[in-house]
C-alpha positions in Angstrom: 107.3 -32.1 -82.2 107.6 -28.9 -84.3 110.2 -26.3 -84.6 109.6 -23.3 -82.2 108.8 -20.0 -83.9 112.0 -17.9 -83.7 109.9 -14.8 -83.1 108.1 -15.1 -79.8 106.6 -12.6 -77.4 108.9 -11.6 -74.7 108.6 -9.7 -71.4 111.1 -7.1 -72.5 109.9 -3.5 -71.9 109.0 -1.6 -75.1 109.9 1.8 -73.6 113.4 0.5 -72.8 113.8 -0.9 -76.3 112.7 2.4 -77.9 115.0 4.4 -75.7 118.0 2.5 -77.3 116.9 2.9 -81.0 119.3 4.9 -83.2 119.3 7.3 -84.8 117.2 9.7 -82.7 114.8 10.3 -85.6 114.0 6.6 -85.8 113.4 6.5 -82.1 110.9 9.4 -82.3 109.2 7.8 -85.3 109.0 4.5 -83.3 107.2 6.3 -80.5 104.7 7.8 -82.9 104.0 4.4 -84.6 103.8 2.7 -81.2 101.1 5.1 -80.1 99.2 4.9 -83.4 99.2 1.1 -83.5 98.2 0.9 -79.8 95.3 3.3 -80.4 94.1 1.5 -83.6 94.5 -2.0 -82.3 93.2 -1.4 -78.8 96.0 -3.5 -77.4 99.2 -2.5 -75.6 102.6 -2.9 -77.4 104.7 -6.0 -76.6 108.2 -7.0 -77.8 108.3 -10.0 -80.2 111.8 -11.3 -80.4 114.6 -8.8 -79.9 113.3 -6.0 -82.2 109.6 -6.2 -83.3 107.0 -4.2 -81.4 103.8 -6.1 -81.9 100.1 -5.6 -81.1 97.7 -8.4 -80.3 98.3 -12.0 -81.0 96.9 -14.8 -83.3 97.6 -18.4 -83.8 98.4 -19.6 -87.3 98.6 -23.0 -89.0 100.2 -23.5 -92.4 99.3 -26.2 -94.8 102.7 -27.7 -94.1 101.6 -28.3 -90.5 103.8 -25.6 -89.1 101.9 -23.5 -86.5 102.6 -20.9 -83.9 101.7 -17.5 -82.5 102.6 -14.1 -83.8 101.5 -10.5 -83.3 98.5 -9.4 -85.4 100.4 -6.3 -86.6 103.7 -4.9 -85.7 106.8 -2.9 -86.8 110.5 -2.7 -86.2 112.4 0.6 -86.0 115.6 -0.5 -87.6 118.6 1.8 -88.1 118.0 2.2 -91.8 114.2 2.3 -91.9 110.9 1.3 -90.3 109.8 -2.1 -91.2 106.0 -2.7 -90.9 104.3 -6.1 -90.6 100.8 -5.4 -91.9 99.2 -8.5 -93.4 96.5 -8.3 -96.0 97.6 -5.2 -97.9 97.6 -5.0 -101.7 100.2 -2.9 -103.7 97.4 -0.6 -104.8 96.7 0.2 -101.2 100.2 1.6 -100.8 100.3 4.0 -103.8 99.1 7.2 -101.9 101.4 6.5 -99.0 104.5 8.2 -100.3 108.1 6.9 -100.6 108.2 3.2 -99.5 109.3 -0.2 -100.7 107.8 -3.6 -100.4 109.3 -6.9 -99.4 107.9 -10.3 -98.8 105.2 -9.5 -96.3 106.9 -6.2 -95.2 106.5 -2.5 -95.8 109.7 -0.4 -95.5 109.6 3.4 -94.8 112.7 5.5 -94.3 111.0 8.3 -92.3 107.5 9.2 -91.2 108.0 12.8 -92.2 108.2 11.7 -95.9 104.8 9.8 -96.0 101.2 10.6 -95.5 100.3 9.6 -91.9 96.6 9.5 -92.6 97.3 6.9 -95.3 99.5 4.9 -92.9 96.6 5.0 -90.4 94.2 3.6 -93.0 96.7 0.9 -94.0 97.0 -0.2 -90.3 93.2 -0.2 -89.9 92.8 -2.2 -93.2 95.4 -4.8 -91.9 93.7 -5.1 -88.6 90.3 -5.7 -90.4 92.0 -8.4 -92.5 93.4 -10.1 -89.4 90.0 -9.9 -87.7 88.4 -11.5 -90.7 90.9 -14.3 -91.1 91.8 -14.8 -87.4 88.7 -13.8 -85.3 89.6 -12.9 -81.7 
């Protein structure tokens, strides 16, 4: 018997979640990113946990034996910044993006207006290609 993944897909409505995001600029950015990720992934958005908007699904299994399901790519429009979950990116991939910071497995961007959206689109496509190579559909 394993421990359940604390971030699981829910049936919450993405549109209702986005309507409550503050500040308004983050809400608008969230709508842009949702449309971009849906177009690139070919999958509709779904809520994962209370605050992650995810696209697609994959099953993982760690060497420790822990396994579960998670979205293939996703993001969270938090109050302070947008947090992107884009596996498979290297630091060098991020250089032309514009102002950002990197955490363990996450990319943080304060506002879409400050970055190069064409680079973000390429990063999302690269992450999707990585996921498709490592976790075929």
